Kinemage of the C-alpha trace (Angstrom):
@kinemage 1
@onewidth
@group {chain A} dominant
@subgroup {mainchain}
@vectorlist {calphas} color= white
{ca met a 1} P 15.155 -22.994 -6.348
{ca pro a 2} L 13.264 -26.048 -7.637
{ca tyr a 3} L 12.431 -28.708 -5.130
{ca lys a 4} L 11.811 -32.431 -5.514
{ca ile a 5} L 8.175 -33.475 -5.560
{ca ser a 6} L 7.405 -36.928 -4.246
{ca leu a 7} L 4.886 -38.640 -6.470
{ca asn a 8} L 2.653 -41.221 -4.863
{ca ser a 9} L 2.729 -44.151 -7.285
{ca thr a 10} L -0.038 -46.074 -5.505
{ca thr a 11} L -2.382 -43.118 -5.904
{ca ile a 12} L -1.522 -42.812 -9.598
{ca his a 13} L -2.108 -46.558 -10.061
{ca his a 14} L -5.437 -46.233 -8.233
{ca trp a 15} L -6.470 -43.449 -10.649
{ca met a 16} L -5.552 -45.602 -13.639
{ca val a 17} L -7.471 -48.625 -12.363
{ca asn a 18} L -10.584 -46.551 -11.619
{ca asn a 19} L -10.319 -44.608 -14.925
{ca val a 20} L -10.467 -41.217 -13.194
{ca thr a 21} L -10.724 -38.080 -15.348
{ca leu a 22} L -8.113 -35.330 -15.254
{ca gln a 23} L -10.611 -32.875 -13.753
{ca ala a 24} L -11.365 -35.278 -10.894
{ca ile a 25} L -7.647 -35.785 -10.276
{ca glu a 26} L -7.056 -32.054 -10.196
{ca ala a 27} L -9.994 -31.521 -7.811
{ca glu a 28} L -8.759 -34.298 -5.524
{ca leu a 29} L -5.250 -32.847 -5.391
{ca his a 30} L -6.627 -29.347 -4.758
{ca ser a 31} L -8.645 -30.730 -1.841
{ca lys a 32} L -5.455 -32.237 -0.392
{ca gly a 33} L -3.899 -28.773 -0.423
{ca met a 34} L -1.211 -29.277 -3.066
{ca asp a 35} L 0.255 -26.371 -4.974
{ca ala a 36} L -0.125 -25.914 -8.736
{ca his a 37} L 3.357 -27.249 -9.529
{ca ser a 38} L 2.765 -30.498 -7.600
{ca ile a 39} L -0.610 -30.959 -9.279
{ca ala a 40} L 0.957 -30.466 -12.708
{ca glu a 41} L 3.657 -33.032 -11.929
{ca his a 42} L 1.099 -35.595 -10.728
{ca ile a 43} L -1.031 -35.106 -13.846
{ca lys a 44} L 2.056 -35.319 -16.064
{ca glu a 45} L 3.070 -38.634 -14.451
{ca phe a 46} L -0.514 -39.947 -14.725
{ca lys a 47} L -0.590 -39.145 -18.458
{ca arg a 48} L 2.834 -40.721 -18.972
{ca gln a 49} L 1.804 -43.987 -17.310
{ca arg a 50} L -1.559 -44.051 -19.089
{ca asn a 51} L 0.117 -43.573 -22.476
{ca ala a 52} L 2.736 -46.226 -21.680
{ca leu a 53} L -0.057 -48.702 -20.941
{ca arg a 54} L -1.818 -47.828 -24.221
{ca gln a 55} L 1.423 -48.250 -26.170
{ca phe a 56} L 2.078 -51.641 -24.576
{ca lys a 57} L -1.432 -52.765 -25.506
{ca gly a 58} L -0.896 -51.448 -29.031
{ca phe a 59} L 2.333 -53.396 -29.475
{ca ile a 60} L 0.570 -56.560 -28.327
{ca tyr a 61} L -2.178 -55.990 -30.925
{ca met a 62} L 0.403 -55.368 -33.646
{ca ala a 63} L 2.251 -58.570 -32.734
{ca val a 64} L -0.961 -60.604 -32.850
{ca gly a 65} L -1.879 -59.045 -36.207
{ca ala a 66} L 1.569 -59.796 -37.600
{ca phe a 67} L 1.272 -63.373 -36.363
{ca phe a 68} L -2.073 -63.806 -38.147
{ca gly a 69} L -0.542 -62.352 -41.307
{ca phe a 70} L 2.432 -64.689 -41.081
{ca ile a 71} L 0.234 -67.742 -40.512
{ca ser a 72} L -1.939 -66.679 -43.452
{ca cys a 73} L 1.118 -66.363 -45.682
{ca val a 74} L 2.573 -69.720 -44.674
{ca leu a 75} L -0.730 -71.584 -45.038
{ca thr a 76} L -1.443 -69.933 -48.386
{ca leu a 77} L 1.954 -70.763 -49.840
{ca ser a 78} L 2.012 -74.326 -48.528
{ca glu a 79} L -1.585 -75.022 -49.599
{ca ala a 80} L -2.013 -77.205 -46.523
{ca phe a 81} L -5.802 -76.886 -46.648
{ca pro a 82} L -6.867 -76.549 -50.308
{ca gln a 83} L -10.581 -76.386 -49.480
{ca trp a 84} L -9.976 -73.367 -47.205
{ca tyr a 85} L -7.629 -71.540 -49.575
{ca asp a 86} L -9.887 -68.506 -50.062
{ca phe a 87} L -10.623 -68.110 -46.346
{ca ile a 88} L -6.938 -68.389 -45.447
{ca leu a 89} L -5.794 -66.060 -48.216
{ca tyr a 90} L -8.419 -63.368 -47.750
{ca gly a 91} L -9.969 -63.946 -44.331
{ca leu a 92} L -6.892 -64.395 -42.157
{ca thr a 93} L -5.025 -61.672 -44.010
{ca ile a 94} L -7.832 -59.167 -43.457
{ca ile a 95} L -8.123 -60.186 -39.812
{ca gly a 96} L -4.361 -59.793 -39.317
{ca ile a 97} L -4.268 -56.397 -41.037
{ca thr a 98} L -7.247 -55.160 -39.026
{ca ile a 99} L -5.736 -56.221 -35.707
{ca ala a 100} L -2.377 -54.684 -36.663
{ca phe a 101} L -4.050 -51.382 -37.563
{ca ile a 102} L -5.924 -51.362 -34.250
{ca gly a 103} L -2.532 -51.744 -32.577
{ca leu a 104} L -1.148 -48.881 -34.653
{ca tyr a 105} L -4.054 -46.742 -33.501
{ca phe a 106} L -3.188 -47.396 -29.852
{ca val a 107} L 0.517 -46.737 -30.394
{ca leu a 108} L 0.261 -43.627 -32.530
{ca glu a 109} L -2.649 -41.855 -30.835
C-alpha cells in the first residue's frame, strides 16, 4: 500500500539556492536515513521546481526579446530617428532575436 511522503519544501528551496548537485542531495538524504522511494520523490520535486524556475526565466527573456523586436519594428516604420535607421533596423532586431532565442533555450531545454 503506497503511503504519503511529506516533502520538506524549505529543504528543497535551500538546495536550489545553494545550487546543490543531485549526488549531494542523494547523499544527504541517505545520511538522514530515508528510504529509496522517499529519496526519489525528493529528487523528483527538486527537479520539478528547478525546471519551473528555468522556464519562468526563459519566458521573461522571450518577453524582453519580443519587446525589443516590437520597438525595433515601430521605430523602423515610423522613421522617428532617421540618422539611427540602420542601428534600429538591424541592431535592435538582432538584439531582440538573440534574447528571445536565449529564452527559448531556457524553456525548451
